[in-house]
C-alpha positions in Angstrom: -27.1 -5.3 -3.9 -24.6 -5.4 -6.7 -22.7 -2.5 -5.3 -22.5 -4.2 -1.9 -21.1 -7.3 -3.5 -18.5 -5.4 -5.4 -17.4 -3.4 -2.3 -17.1 -6.7 -0.4 -15.0 -8.3 -3.1 -12.7 -5.2 -3.2 -12.3 -5.1 0.5 -11.4 -8.8 0.6 -8.8 -8.3 -2.1 -7.3 -5.3 -0.2 -7.2 -7.3 3.0 -5.5 -10.2 1.2 -2.9 -7.8 -0.3 -2.3 -6.3 3.1 -1.8 -9.7 4.6 0.7 -10.6 1.9 2.6 -7.4 2.6 2.7 -8.2 6.3 4.0 -11.7 5.6 6.7 -10.3 3.3 7.8 -7.9 5.9 7.9 -10.6 8.5 10.0 -12.8 6.3 12.4 -9.9 5.7 12.7 -9.4 9.4 13.4 -13.1 10.1 16.0 -13.2 7.3 17.8 -10.0 8.4 18.4 -10.3 12.1 20.9 -7.4 12.5 21.3 -4.3 14.6 19.0 -2.2 12.2 16.0 -4.5 12.9 14.4 -1.9 15.0 14.7 0.7 12.3 13.3 -1.7 9.8 10.4 -2.4 12.0 9.7 1.3 12.5 9.8 1.9 8.7 7.6 -1.1 7.9 5.0 0.0 10.5 5.0 3.6 9.1 4.5 2.2 5.6 1.7 -0.1 6.6 -0.1 2.8 8.4 0.3 5.0 5.4 -1.0 2.3 3.1 -4.0 1.7 5.4 -4.9 5.4 5.4 -4.5 5.6 1.6 -6.7 2.5 1.1 -9.4 4.0 3.4 -9.4 7.3 1.5 -9.6 5.3 -1.8 -12.6 3.4 -0.5 -14.3 6.6 0.6 -13.7 8.1 -2.9 -15.2 5.0 -4.5 -18.3 5.3 -2.4 -18.6 9.0 -3.1 -18.1 8.4 -6.8 -20.9 5.8 -6.8 -23.3 8.2 -5.0 -22.5 10.9 -7.5 -23.0 8.6 -10.6 -26.5 7.8 -9.4 -27.5 11.5 -9.3 -25.2 13.4 -11.7 -23.8 12.6 -15.2 -21.1 10.0 -16.0 -18.4 12.6 -16.3 -17.5 12.3 -12.6 -16.7 8.6 -13.0 -13.8 9.4 -15.4 -12.3 11.9 -13.0 -12.6 9.4 -10.1 -11.0 6.6 -12.1 -8.1 8.9 -13.1 -7.5 9.9 -9.5 -7.5 6.3 -8.5 -5.0 5.4 -11.1 -2.8 8.3 -10.1 -2.9 7.2 -6.4 -2.1 3.6 -7.3 0.9 4.8 -9.4 2.1 7.0 -6.6 1.8 4.1 -4.1 3.7 1.8 -6.4 6.5 4.4 -6.9 6.8 4.9 -3.1 7.0 1.1 -2.6 9.7 0.8 -5.2 11.7 3.6 -3.7 11.4 2.1 -0.2 12.5 -1.3 -1.5 15.5 0.3 -3.2 16.4 2.1 0.0 16.1 -1.1 2.1 18.4 -2.9 -0.3 20.9 -0.1 -0.2 20.9 -0.1 3.6 21.3 -3.9 3.7 24.2 -3.8 1.3 25.9 -1.1 3.4 25.4 -3.1 6.6 26.8 -6.2 4.9 29.9 -4.3 3.8 30.4 -2.9 7.3 30.0 -6.4 8.8 32.5 -7.8 6.4 35.0 -5.1 7.2 
């Protein structure tokens, strides 16, 4: 029962984060109504899909790790946690890179519009 409650809490947090991301993207879209809106939409959709897939994989790994911990020793837990941390770091790096690229594109567009 405890495991079920933890999974539910984690899923809720993930859903909340996803909703926040969607809201942020929508706000960005509303604020930047230019010609590259379609490109931005495509990029955001692709990012969201990737994030969803990554989250699903993470959830699967968590479930597997829990099943393993019940049978095998506690050595598997450390490996799973390290992999989770690595995945989170990679996701954060990707998000940062994408944000930087978006800002660069926006600045370029602003320059072109001004000229």
